[in-house]
Each structure stands twice: as structure tokens, then as C-alpha cells.
C-alpha positions in Angstrom: 0.0 0.0 0.0 1.3 3.5 -0.9 0.7 5.9 2.0 0.2 9.6 1.6 1.3 12.4 3.8 -2.2 13.9 4.2 -3.3 11.5 7.0 -1.6 9.4 9.6 -0.7 5.9 8.4 -3.0 4.2 11.0 -6.0 6.2 9.7 -5.1 5.2 6.1 -4.9 1.6 7.3 -8.3 1.8 9.0 -9.7 3.4 5.8 -8.4 0.5 3.7 -10.0 -2.0 6.0 -13.3 -0.1 5.8 -12.9 -0.1 2.0 -12.5 -3.8 2.1 -15.6 -4.2 4.1 -17.5 -2.0 1.7 -16.2 -4.1 -1.2 -17.5 -7.3 0.6 -14.1 -8.7 1.1 -15.1 -9.1 4.7 -18.8 -9.5 5.7 -20.5 -9.4 9.1 -18.8 -11.6 11.7 -15.9 -12.5 9.3 -12.5 -12.8 10.8 -10.1 -10.1 9.5 -6.3 -10.5 9.5 -4.6 -10.3 12.8 -2.8 -7.1 13.8 0.5 -8.8 13.0 -0.7 -10.2 9.7 -2.0 -6.8 8.6 1.2 -5.0 9.7 3.3 -7.5 7.6 0.9 -7.2 4.6 1.1 -3.4 4.6 4.8 -3.3 5.7 4.2 -1.2 8.8 5.1 -1.4 12.4 2.8 -3.6 14.5 2.1 -0.6 16.8 0.7 1.3 13.8 -1.6 -1.6 13.0 -2.7 -1.7 16.7 -3.7 1.9 16.5 -5.7 1.3 13.3 -7.5 -1.6 14.9 -8.2 0.4 18.0 -9.6 3.1 15.9 -11.9 0.7 14.1 -12.9 -0.9 17.5 -13.8 2.5 18.9 -15.9 3.2 15.8 -17.7 -0.2 16.3 -16.6 -1.4 12.9 -14.7 -4.4 14.3 -14.7 -6.3 17.6 -12.3 -8.6 19.3 -13.0 -12.2 20.5 -10.3 -12.8 23.1 -7.9 -15.5 21.8 -9.6 -15.7 18.4 -8.9 -12.3 16.8 -10.8 -9.5 15.3 -14.1 -9.8 13.4 -16.4 -7.5 11.5 -19.2 -6.1 13.6 -22.7 -7.0 12.2 -24.0 -3.9 10.3 -20.5 -2.4 9.9 -20.9 -2.1 6.1 -24.1 -0.1 6.5 -22.5 2.1 9.2 -19.4 2.8 7.2 -21.4 3.5 4.1 -23.6 6.0 6.0 -20.5 7.8 7.5 -18.7 7.9 4.2 -21.7 9.3 2.3 -22.1 12.0 5.0 -18.4 12.9 4.8 -18.6 13.0 1.0 -21.6 15.3 0.9 -20.2 17.6 3.6 -16.6 17.8 2.7 -15.9 16.7 -0.9 -19.0 17.6 -2.9 -18.8 21.4 -2.1 -15.2 21.4 -3.4 -16.2 19.4 -6.5 -19.0 21.9 -7.2 -16.6 24.8 -6.8 -14.2 23.3 -9.3 -17.0 22.6 -11.7 -18.0 26.3 -11.6 -14.4 27.4 -12.1 -13.9 25.1 -15.0 -17.3 25.7 -16.5 -18.2 22.0 -16.3 -21.9 21.4 -16.7 -23.9 18.6 -15.0 -24.5 17.2 -18.5 -20.7 16.7 -18.9 -20.7 14.9 -15.6 -23.6 12.7 -16.7 -21.8 11.8 -19.9 -18.6 10.9 -18.0 -20.6 8.9 -15.5 -22.2 6.9 -18.3 -18.8 6.1 -19.8 -17.3 5.0 -16.5 
């Protein structure tokens, strides 16, 4: 995984895991990779992976079964989708609209591009 400088690595790791949940790689009550496995996979320090998992646990996206590992919380996909949509509408869409106005991009242009995607 290529990390960017705009967010802490552990947040980017948590985002990736949430992306994987949204993509149905992990479903409700599925076991996810252990902290160590995920750290090795993404080539980061184990402590960074622990922070990512702690973040996801606090957000109730994953839960820990002592001795068995971490699992996806039932309803996590719906919760992540709801939060991501809210964030998109509040933070990203206004900037997109601003850029469209500056570049004189009409909604019809967007519709055409959407149809081709």
C-alpha cells in the first residue's frame, strides 16, 4: 500500500480495511487478518496496526474475540457507508461543485462521463 502524507498511516490503514468491508471482502462476523498479519501485509510497524484496529474498534466497525482475533461487527458495512456518504456530501462535494463552476463543467458533462465509467 502506498501511503500519503495527508493523513496518519494508521488512519489510512483503517480506511483501507473499511474499503475492504464496503467491497464485501469481509462480511458481518468474518474474521479479519490479525494485527501482525495486517502489519506485515502493509509493511508497517505492528504498533501502527494496533492503532488502526483500536480506531476501528472505537468506531464499532470491528470487535475482538479474546484469543480468536478481530471480526467485522454486524451492520458495519451499512454504518461505514452512511458515514462515508455523510463525509462526501459535507466535505468533498462542495469542493467538487466549486471546481466545476471554475472550470465551466456542466452537469451534462458529468452525466456523460458517469455513463462512460
